[in-house]
Phi, psi and omega in degrees: 000119181253152178251100186260020175291149179248130182257165188292336182272352175291339182272121179305328184287332174290324179291316178305317183295326184288313184294310183295326175302313178293323177300311178301315181296314180299317177302308174307313183295317182298317180292324182298338181302337181280343195247014175232160180276126179262153174236072190286158172259332179234161183292320180301334176288350178274347180289148184291130183073012184309310184291323176296311183293320181300314179302320182289319180293318179298316179299308178306311179305318181293321181295310177305315174300316180296325176295321181290320184291329175299315180297321182282331183258358187292136178265163178295163181298324184254031182302310189271356183237110179289000000 
């Protein structure tokens, strides 16, 4: 039994629309940082766009850390099969 249904994310144009929507939303939220009153606990939190930049840097750091951990923790291809 084959499932030949087509879903909305199967169309490449819809994926492009979702990606651009997220880029626009992130840009709007980044600019909105200038228009509200902050109550920071640390000096760095007062800088424009701090949380967006911090989140991006930490996300990149997690990906790079995971790549290093994969090298250190990787098992052989036949680890579970003697």
